[in-house]
C-alpha distance (Angstrom), angle and dihedral (degrees) to the residues before:
residue distance angle dihedral
M1 . . .
T2 3.79 . .
H3 3.77 108.7 .
A4 3.79 124.9 -136.9
D5 3.80 125.1 -108.1
L6 3.80 91.7 -139.9
V7 3.79 134.0 15.5
L8 3.78 123.9 -174.1
F9 3.81 113.3 -168.5
N10 3.80 145.5 163.6
G11 3.84 90.1 58.0
P12 3.02 154.4 152.7
V13 3.82 97.9 -146.6
L14 3.81 118.8 -172.2
T15 3.80 100.7 -157.1
V16 3.85 96.6 -176.9
D17 3.80 83.1 -143.7
P18 3.82 108.5 130.5
A19 3.79 90.9 -148.1
R20 3.82 92.5 56.2
R21 3.77 113.3 12.0
W22 3.83 98.3 173.5
A23 3.79 135.1 40.5
T24 3.80 136.1 152.4
A25 3.82 104.0 -140.3
V26 3.81 140.1 35.5
A27 3.82 131.7 -170.9
V28 3.81 126.9 -157.0
R29 3.80 130.8 -162.7
G30 3.78 128.4 172.2
G31 3.78 91.7 -3.1
R32 3.80 94.3 -56.2
I33 3.78 135.1 97.5
V34 3.80 110.0 -104.2
A35 3.80 101.4 173.1
V36 3.80 137.8 21.4
G37 3.77 118.5 -177.6
H38 3.75 142.4 76.1
D39 3.82 137.4 -69.4
E40 3.82 92.8 -19.1
V41 3.81 90.7 67.1
R42 3.81 90.2 68.4
E43 3.78 89.1 67.9
L44 3.82 85.6 77.6
V45 3.82 91.7 65.1
G46 3.80 111.7 112.4
P47 3.81 135.1 172.0
R48 3.80 92.7 -81.0
T49 3.81 98.4 39.0
E50 3.77 117.4 119.1
T51 3.78 108.0 -133.7
V52 3.78 127.4 -160.5
D53 3.79 120.3 -166.7
L54 3.77 103.9 -149.7
A55 3.82 89.2 -163.3
G56 3.77 91.5 -159.8
R57 3.79 94.9 -43.8
L58 3.81 115.5 134.7
L59 3.82 119.9 -106.2
V60 3.81 114.5 -157.0
P61 3.79 135.7 168.1
G62 3.78 111.8 -84.5
F63 3.79 110.8 -79.2
Q64 3.80 117.3 -112.6
D65 3.81 126.7 -157.0
A66 3.79 110.8 -143.6
H67 3.82 96.2 -166.9
V68 3.80 121.1 28.1
H69 3.82 142.1 130.8
P70 3.81 103.9 -146.4
V71 3.80 101.1 160.5
F72 3.80 91.6 53.9
A73 3.81 90.8 42.6
G74 3.81 92.5 48.3
L75 3.79 91.1 48.9
T76 3.81 91.0 49.8
M77 3.80 90.3 53.1
S78 3.82 89.0 68.3
R79 3.83 95.7 41.9
C80 3.80 134.9 53.6
D81 3.81 94.5 -38.6
L82 3.81 113.7 -171.1
S83 3.81 96.8 170.8
D84 3.82 92.6 112.3
A85 3.82 94.9 46.7
E86 3.79 109.3 109.0
T87 3.82 101.0 176.4
Q88 3.78 139.7 39.4
E89 3.78 89.7 -107.2
D90 3.81 92.1 50.9
S91 3.80 91.3 49.4
I92 3.79 94.9 50.7
A93 3.80 92.1 43.8
S94 3.80 90.8 51.9
V95 3.80 90.9 52.9
A96 3.80 91.4 48.5
E97 3.80 92.1 48.1
Y98 3.79 93.0 50.0
A99 3.82 93.4 45.9
D100 3.81 91.8 49.5
A101 3.80 91.2 48.9
H102 3.81 93.6 48.5
P103 3.82 108.5 43.1
E104 3.82 88.9 154.1
V105 3.82 98.0 65.1
E106 3.80 116.9 98.9
W107 3.82 95.4 -151.3
I108 3.81 128.8 27.8
L109 3.81 101.9 -128.5
G110 3.78 134.1 170.5
G111 3.79 128.4 85.0
G112 3.77 141.8 -164.6
W113 3.82 100.3 135.6
S114 3.80 119.2 140.9
F115 3.79 132.9 -134.3
E116 3.78 91.3 -132.8
A117 3.82 91.7 63.2
F118 3.81 90.4 69.4
P119 3.81 129.0 64.7
G120 3.77 107.2 -103.7
G121 3.78 89.9 9.1
L122 3.79 97.8 -87.1
A123 3.78 132.8 103.5
T124 3.82 121.3 -156.3
R125 3.79 137.4 -136.8
Q126 3.81 90.0 -119.5
M127 3.81 90.8 63.1
L128 3.79 89.4 58.8
D129 3.81 93.8 39.5
A130 3.79 88.6 60.1
V131 3.81 92.1 62.9
V132 3.82 103.0 23.3
P133 3.82 109.6 28.3
D134 3.79 99.4 151.7
R135 3.82 106.4 43.7
P136 3.80 128.7 55.7
V137 3.80 116.8 -103.1
Y138 3.83 122.8 -158.6
L139 3.80 117.3 174.3
P140 3.83 122.8 168.1
V141 3.80 116.6 -145.7
R142 3.81 118.3 -112.4
D143 3.79 94.1 -94.2
G144 3.81 92.9 49.1
H145 3.82 93.4 -127.5
S146 3.80 97.2 107.2
A147 3.80 138.8 28.2
W148 3.82 133.5 -148.3
C149 3.80 116.5 -140.0
N150 3.76 136.6 177.9
T151 3.79 124.8 -131.8
R152 3.80 93.4 -95.9
A153 3.82 91.7 57.6
L154 3.80 91.2 49.1
E155 3.81 90.1 49.8
I156 3.81 92.3 51.9
A157 3.81 88.9 52.8
G158 3.79 91.5 47.7
L159 3.80 93.8 -122.5
D160 3.78 118.1 158.2
K161 3.79 140.5 142.6
N162 3.80 91.0 -66.9
S163 3.82 95.7 53.8
P164 3.81 110.9 111.8
D165 3.79 123.9 -133.7
P166 3.81 113.7 -105.0
A167 3.79 116.2 -114.8
D168 3.80 92.4 -108.1
G169 3.80 100.4 40.7
R170 3.79 148.7 28.5
I171 3.80 137.6 -124.8
E172 3.80 113.3 -140.8
R173 3.80 108.3 -132.2
E174 3.76 142.6 -161.4
P175 3.84 118.0 -123.1
D176 3.81 92.7 -85.6
G177 3.82 92.6 49.9
T178 3.81 97.2 -100.6
P179 3.82 111.7 142.9
S180 3.80 108.1 -98.5
G181 3.80 95.9 -151.8
I182 3.81 101.0 -93.7
L183 3.81 120.9 103.9
H184 3.80 120.4 -172.0
E185 3.81 129.1 -151.1
G186 3.83 112.6 -42.3
A187 3.81 91.4 10.1
M188 3.80 88.9 70.7
G189 3.77 90.8 76.0
L190 3.81 91.3 59.7
V191 3.81 87.1 77.3
G192 3.79 101.4 17.0
Q193 3.81 92.0 66.0
Y194 3.81 90.1 66.0
A195 3.80 96.7 51.7
P196 3.82 116.0 101.2
Q197 3.78 113.0 -98.6
P198 3.80 120.6 -120.1
T199 3.76 116.6 -111.3
R200 3.80 123.6 -110.7
Q201 3.79 89.1 -104.8
D202 3.82 90.1 52.2
Y203 3.77 89.5 55.2
L204 3.79 94.9 45.0
K205 3.79 90.2 50.6
G206 3.80 89.6 48.1
L207 3.79 90.4 52.6
A208 3.81 92.5 46.6
D209 3.81 92.7 48.5
A210 3.79 92.1 46.9
Q211 3.80 92.8 46.8
A212 3.81 91.9 52.0
Y213 3.79 90.1 50.3
L214 3.80 93.3 47.7
H215 3.80 91.2 48.4
S216 3.81 88.1 52.4
L217 3.81 87.1 59.7
G218 3.80 92.7 51.4
I219 3.82 95.2 -101.0
T220 3.80 115.0 145.7
A221 3.83 100.7 168.5
W222 3.77 141.0 18.0
Q223 3.78 146.8 174.8
D224 3.80 112.5 -120.0
A225 3.77 101.8 -142.1
I226 3.83 98.8 -153.7
I227 3.79 123.6 38.8
G228 3.79 103.8 165.9
E229 3.80 142.3 42.6
F230 3.79 117.2 -51.7
G231 3.80 127.9 151.3
G232 3.78 105.1 -59.5
W233 3.81 92.3 -4.3
N234 3.78 119.4 102.4
D235 3.77 125.4 -150.3
Q236 3.81 109.6 -93.0
F237 3.81 99.0 178.4
D238 3.82 95.7 108.6
V239 3.80 90.9 43.4
Y240 3.79 91.3 59.5
T241 3.78 95.6 42.8
E242 3.81 91.1 50.2
A243 3.81 91.0 47.1
A244 3.81 90.7 49.1
E245 3.80 92.8 49.2
S246 3.80 95.2 45.6
G247 3.79 96.5 46.0
L248 3.80 93.6 -115.4
L249 3.80 88.1 120.9
T250 3.78 107.0 81.5
A251 3.81 94.2 160.8
R252 3.80 124.9 71.9
V253 3.80 111.7 -111.0
R254 3.78 132.7 -167.6
G255 3.80 109.3 -161.6
A256 3.81 119.5 -145.8
L257 3.82 107.3 -151.4
W258 3.79 112.6 -141.1
W259 3.82 118.1 -110.5
D260 3.80 105.0 -140.0
R261 3.81 108.3 -136.2
E262 3.79 91.0 -157.4
K263 3.79 89.3 64.1
G264 3.77 133.2 50.1
A265 3.77 138.0 -159.9
E266 3.82 90.0 -30.7
Q267 3.84 89.1 79.9
L268 3.82 91.0 66.0
D269 3.82 94.4 93.9
F270 3.82 89.9 51.1
L271 3.80 90.8 52.4
L272 3.80 92.9 46.0
D273 3.80 90.1 52.1
R274 3.80 91.3 49.3
R275 3.78 91.7 49.9
A276 3.80 91.1 51.4
R277 3.81 93.3 48.3
G278 3.78 95.3 37.8
T279 3.77 100.9 60.7
M280 3.79 108.8 93.4
G281 3.76 138.6 119.7
R282 3.79 109.8 -26.9
F283 3.81 94.5 -15.3
N284 3.79 125.3 88.1
A285 3.81 122.6 176.7
G286 3.80 96.6 -166.3
T287 3.80 98.3 126.8
V288 3.81 134.8 80.3
K289 3.80 120.0 -149.7
L290 3.79 117.0 -146.7
M291 3.79 122.1 -176.9
Q292 3.79 111.2 -152.2
D293 3.81 100.3 176.9
G294 3.78 144.0 -3.5
I295 3.81 131.2 -117.5
P296 3.82 133.3 -68.3
E297 3.80 94.6 -124.0
N298 3.81 90.6 71.4
F299 3.83 93.8 30.4
T300 3.81 94.8 -112.5
A301 3.83 98.3 112.4
A302 3.82 106.4 107.2
I303 3.81 110.1 -115.7
G304 3.78 132.2 172.9
E305 3.79 96.4 -120.1
S306 3.78 133.6 36.4
Y307 3.78 122.4 -78.2
L308 3.78 114.3 -111.8
D309 3.78 125.6 -123.5
A310 3.79 125.6 -130.4
C311 3.81 89.1 -82.0
G312 3.79 93.5 53.3
C313 3.80 94.7 -107.1
Q314 3.80 125.7 136.2
T315 3.80 112.6 -97.0
G316 3.79 99.4 -168.2
N317 3.81 90.4 -124.1
K318 3.81 113.0 121.9
G319 3.79 96.4 173.3
L320 3.79 129.0 -111.5
S321 3.79 132.4 -54.6
M322 3.79 96.7 -157.5
V323 3.81 92.6 -160.7
D324 3.78 122.1 37.8
P325 3.84 105.2 -106.1
E326 3.80 93.2 -128.0
L327 3.80 91.5 51.3
L328 3.80 89.2 43.9
R329 3.79 90.7 60.9
E330 3.79 89.6 50.0
Y331 3.81 93.7 48.6
I332 3.81 96.1 46.5
T333 3.79 91.7 47.9
L334 3.82 88.1 52.3
L335 3.81 95.0 47.5
D336 3.78 91.8 45.0
A337 3.82 91.0 50.9
H338 3.80 89.6 54.1
G339 3.80 94.0 51.1
F340 3.80 101.1 -104.8
Q341 3.76 121.4 146.6
V342 3.83 108.6 -135.5
H343 3.79 120.5 -139.7
F344 3.81 106.9 -163.1
H345 3.78 127.7 -160.1
A346 3.81 104.8 -149.6
I347 3.80 122.6 153.2
G348 3.80 106.8 155.5
D349 3.80 124.1 67.6
R350 3.81 93.7 -116.1
A351 3.81 91.8 51.1
I352 3.81 91.2 49.1
T353 3.79 90.9 51.4
E354 3.81 89.9 48.7
V355 3.80 94.4 52.6
L356 3.80 92.5 45.4
D357 3.80 89.2 50.5
A358 3.80 88.3 51.6
V359 3.80 92.5 51.7
D360 3.80 88.9 46.6
A361 3.81 89.1 55.3
A362 3.81 89.8 49.9
R363 3.81 91.2 49.8
Q364 3.79 91.3 51.4
A365 3.81 92.1 48.7
N366 3.80 100.7 38.1
G367 3.79 106.5 18.7
F368 3.78 125.4 -128.0
N369 3.81 121.4 -45.4
D370 3.80 142.1 164.3
L371 3.80 98.9 -97.0
R372 3.82 92.6 116.7
H373 3.80 101.5 -142.6
H374 3.79 111.8 -163.3
V375 3.79 140.0 -171.3
A376 3.79 119.2 -135.9
H377 3.80 125.0 -147.9
V378 3.86 99.2 7.4
Q379 3.78 91.1 -172.4
I380 3.80 104.9 155.4
V381 3.81 109.7 30.5
E382 3.78 124.4 179.3
P383 3.84 103.5 -131.2
G384 3.80 92.8 -125.6
D385 3.80 90.1 61.5
I386 3.81 95.2 57.0
P387 3.85 96.9 83.1
R388 3.81 90.4 44.6
F389 3.80 90.5 72.7
R390 3.80 90.7 66.3
E391 3.79 94.0 36.6
L392 3.81 91.9 53.8
D393 3.82 94.5 36.6
V394 3.82 93.2 -119.0
A395 3.80 117.7 151.2
V396 3.81 124.2 -134.4
N397 3.82 111.1 -124.1
M398 3.79 100.4 -164.0
Q399 3.79 131.0 -172.2
P400 3.81 98.5 -153.6
L401 3.80 97.2 -175.7
W402 3.81 90.4 73.9
A403 3.82 95.7 57.1
A404 3.79 96.5 93.0
H405 3.76 143.7 83.7
E406 3.81 108.2 -90.4
K407 3.79 135.3 133.1
Q408 3.79 97.0 -81.5
M409 3.80 91.5 50.0
D410 3.80 97.9 40.0
E411 3.80 100.1 38.8
L412 3.81 105.9 27.0
C413 3.79 104.0 30.7
I414 3.82 119.2 24.0
P415 3.84 96.2 49.8
F416 3.81 90.9 54.9
I417 3.82 104.4 41.6
G418 3.80 98.1 50.4
T419 3.79 135.1 -122.4
E420 3.81 97.6 -73.7
R421 3.79 96.2 52.0
S422 3.78 92.6 41.2
A423 3.81 87.0 64.3
W424 3.83 91.5 51.3
Q425 3.79 95.3 63.0
Y426 3.81 125.4 126.3
P427 3.83 97.0 -17.9
F428 3.80 95.5 -171.2
R429 3.80 97.4 153.6
A430 3.80 91.3 47.7
F431 3.80 89.9 52.6
Q432 3.81 90.3 50.4
Q433 3.79 92.5 49.2
A434 3.81 89.7 49.2
G435 3.80 89.9 56.6
A436 3.80 98.4 -111.5
V437 3.80 121.2 152.7
L438 3.82 109.8 -107.1
A439 3.80 118.5 -149.0
A440 3.79 124.3 170.1
G441 3.78 140.1 -148.9
S442 3.77 142.4 160.6
D443 3.81 108.1 -133.5
W444 3.81 86.3 -136.8
S445 3.02 125.5 -147.3
V446 3.81 84.4 40.2
S447 3.80 88.9 62.7
T448 3.78 138.0 -7.6
P449 3.81 115.2 -60.8
D450 3.81 91.4 -144.4
P451 3.83 104.9 128.3
M452 3.79 92.1 -156.6
A453 3.81 90.3 59.1
G454 3.81 90.1 52.8
I455 3.79 91.9 44.3
H456 3.80 89.4 50.5
V457 3.81 91.7 56.8
A458 3.81 93.6 41.8
V459 3.81 88.3 57.7
N460 3.81 99.8 36.0
R461 3.85 102.9 26.6
R462 3.79 85.3 -142.1
V463 3.81 129.9 95.4
P464 3.81 115.8 -112.0
G465 3.75 113.3 -80.3
S466 3.79 94.5 8.9
D467 3.80 123.2 134.4
S468 3.80 91.9 -165.4
P469 3.80 119.7 123.0
V470 3.79 116.8 -80.7
F471 3.81 108.1 -92.8
L472 3.82 110.0 -119.9
P473 3.82 92.6 -30.9
E474 3.80 93.6 -162.8
Q475 3.82 87.7 71.3
R476 3.83 95.9 60.6
L477 3.80 118.9 126.3
D478 3.79 126.7 -145.0
L479 3.80 117.4 -111.2
A480 3.82 96.7 -107.4
T481 3.80 91.8 51.8
A482 3.81 92.0 48.4
I483 3.81 91.8 50.9
A484 3.80 90.4 46.7
A485 3.80 89.7 55.5
Y486 3.82 90.4 55.6
T487 3.82 91.9 46.9
A488 3.81 120.4 23.3
G489 3.81 93.9 18.5
S490 3.79 95.4 51.8
A491 3.82 90.9 41.2
Y492 3.80 86.9 56.4
V493 3.81 95.0 54.3
N494 3.81 89.9 41.6
H495 3.83 89.8 55.3
L496 3.80 88.7 -124.9
D497 3.78 98.0 137.6
E498 3.81 93.1 162.2
T499 3.79 89.6 64.3
G500 3.80 137.8 44.1
S501 3.80 98.4 76.2
I502 3.79 137.3 48.2
E503 3.80 104.3 -111.7
V504 3.77 134.3 138.3
G505 3.80 110.0 -87.9
K506 3.79 96.3 23.7
L507 3.79 124.3 115.0
A508 3.79 113.7 -88.2
D509 3.80 98.6 -116.4
L510 3.79 99.2 149.6
T511 3.80 141.3 164.8
V512 3.80 127.2 -157.2
L513 3.80 113.9 -157.4
D514 3.78 121.7 -152.4
R515 3.80 92.4 -118.7
N516 3.79 142.4 3.7
P517 3.82 107.1 -93.3
F518 3.82 90.1 -167.3
A519 3.81 87.6 67.5
G520 3.81 94.1 54.5
A521 3.77 136.9 62.4
P522 3.82 117.7 -75.7
E523 3.80 90.8 -120.3
D524 3.83 88.8 61.1
I525 3.81 97.4 54.5
H526 3.81 92.5 102.2
E527 3.81 91.0 62.0
T528 3.82 89.9 69.3
R529 3.81 114.2 109.4
T530 3.79 134.5 -171.8
A531 3.79 115.9 -102.6
L532 3.83 101.6 177.2
T533 3.79 136.0 9.1
Y534 3.81 125.5 -165.8
V535 3.81 132.0 -172.0
E536 3.80 112.6 -165.4
G537 3.78 88.2 -16.4
A538 3.81 93.5 -55.5
R539 3.79 115.5 120.0
V540 3.81 111.3 -119.5
H541 3.80 97.6 168.3
A542 3.79 137.3 24.1
A543 3.78 123.2 177.1
D544 3.79 117.5 -132.5
N545 3.79 92.0 -107.5
A546 3.82 96.0 40.4
């Protein structure tokens, strides 16, 4: 008998395999699962076998994040990181503390602040001027769709009351037209282009730090949702290829190559070259990311009717379609014909309809295939579009953590999109009932990458510890379905078919949780932590008490 390298026993084991959902023991040899079962699996234990007594803790397939920005998030962790600042005062104090501690830096860079920390959702240049008057400050918001700048940064960029808005963005202004310090979408690059670029080593460290953090949350693979230059984002293609070649990359990564809105079909050759050069080791650059709209908090998500103002009146603003819908159909048909998976950003109902129409055009021109196009965020979904996801074979890439009543939702979104659209938000259960594939991600550094936090909200439709009303309770998912979205569903959109479930022959990407959340109350799901994480049977994380 050939013994196993690793045996985990005394389950439970959630296999996420429909033919055998539960087991109590798993054996691994040569990086692959060789047995899934019960007491008989322990016969594979030999003198050199590593054994792990689960002691009632839940074993699941390694979690996968289908939409995340880890290099940027890892870099921010070592800069002016505002992700823990909950108020305006906290945010400003964090900037002041960082600036005082780093008098040598030319620009104050970082990010992670939130709209909800500021009255009315917007920070101002004067707030930054008060603590950093002499050096430029450029801080992207958590979701990456806006940036906060001080007056010095605006001066360096030459922005004043006469500066026009770019076609794909907006400059927030004071009453006389002077830029207020907030730049949305494509306007971010007006200042971001002047900020000093991180070094290669900065980026590699950011990736390494982010990877260690993600492994600590049980994440073994992800899809990086922007590989390319966009606003405050920097191109991370070479960072990933170097990490894949050197062995730094222990996770599996699908890279989504950025579709430049300033260009058209002429960028196809560039993308084809990147795909050819960017497929190595655990990195695969076989996806193209296309952003079709913005976000509702800054009124750039594309919706079918006008946003409302604070008085409930129509404003005439329906948000932005970043790519002309007719051109979008042309571009998606082209990308689909050349074998690219497309990862769409679409939040508003009009944007979602536009991307589905584009995939429909590609299906009619090219037929159906196994490229696994998917739409991230899917916040406001016109009910008639829900069955189209299954009909067109488009996966739902959901960010469950956002489907809850909290300040950003209740103060910066619902009052401005109207009653009808407020009831169309994050229809996860409706997607499941329609037969759509559900994948899940975090959009970190927008929000925590902890899968258990997202799973908690998917099941409860309420953020941990909140006593707010349940948000659209009819759209709650059961716990097994939510876990499947973070494992098999995300493995599907990541084209990682040898992962995502615990089955004989599959790669041993595994996560041991510190408890069995099925045995506890739904409101306690978020308390679950990761004890052990394995990639191909090799341990990449162990908690202190594991």
